Steps between C-alpha positions, in 0.01 A plus 500: 500500500867446430607227258864395485705670230573171328140380496351382174182685586475866410624728777219681678491761769242654733145452382611249237668769290724336236870586502609269222585707190295276274199530727513875563670615179383646169249328276553499122250787482729706723272492802587379848332177598439439867625851581399605850504824697645509850498785752771496768383750760744629760477767766822675395741520210727193537236273661394326175862454394637369830204268557429371149766638266615161376144392428428828322796440270382146421153629416614782273753274328212267413308788341251572776406854604615594850405826671687600815258708705642723774251609768732789597802667347718439807467859618640431847778273382799733461631672813562870452274526195155656489209280400497661158874452446493140619196416288669633186818301568323178585257517210797533264667200666181294472474576130861386453427179692197432279714553192735232635221247560285586198204611712286813468493734803175640640491741795215555741480805727516383860780640719789292630468453876147642503298251296129478573219248507164665443216493249679736260821295504309175460328648195828627351658155514190328367465748213868472403485120491169512314652724231809284462292180493778253591499123494719481812585743780796452736531720808604521866385236749289717735659360818805725487689709752518794259171688508520609135551137391205377707274776370596429140407133542170585669401742223576242230313225684192720525522584129522129414181432691318806364597402146349154558834316514538528124882484515735266683643656818844414637711646780877546504738525797748771595763451770305213655536491876548872545234636262291220345369279784347148514545450125450146371540480119286300265712563187872527423659648188854402398681831436849358459525619139372851580661549842775731376255708298276534802787643700590739219144630512507529879822697490334755271353628826830669580359729768406196711850348508355150476825306476521416871127437532499258206804318637364475855132426429403421143791282391456258795124501446538418129749224577272351766200505263729341242581218741129443552445436129842349414651786305757770574283811535123529523229751586201376697136605482172427675187446293188652657204268455157556650219253445185661370176360638253369244155653534 
């Protein structure tokens, strides 16, 4: 949950992850204390950055490990290019964006515009998350007008359940109102200090020409979420909590 930047308490983020340098920094022995691992899983290259880029920067700045997972390589995302050509371009752009945020890229092998939900795809997502063994996963809210986004969220939700809810699960929003639908956040992260860096990372996706999209959709959304938590810019998230019956 967001704490105000001037608070005497240590800054924390989703899942109680510390952002204060003294809390998440190096110990005298040279080891990270309170270092966490976070997966940000998007359907396409640019989804993690546009939805949670400011938060990613805050996390990596505090010394945490962030992995940006891309369900597809954006194969259908460049008009006039073959799937192979587009995938090569967009993978390169995603790697540049990760360099800007300090995250590590990881690519899965579903196909942009033709993502699937079946037993094999469920197992792939579960096995990837199991191998990475994160403390927190952030992904698409499954109620989304873009089929790839909805499928990505559904696959992650199933993996969370199959892995016995051993990590904290959060959802992000993208273009709320036209893509993400009926999204009511539980957590807000003040990204005022990392806003410009977020946009630098987003603009690494040159083939997507994101300038107009960010101006029309994401900037107003970030300002509105900022108003909700009394800051200039914020990203909002929804914590997935399911009670487990005692037997």
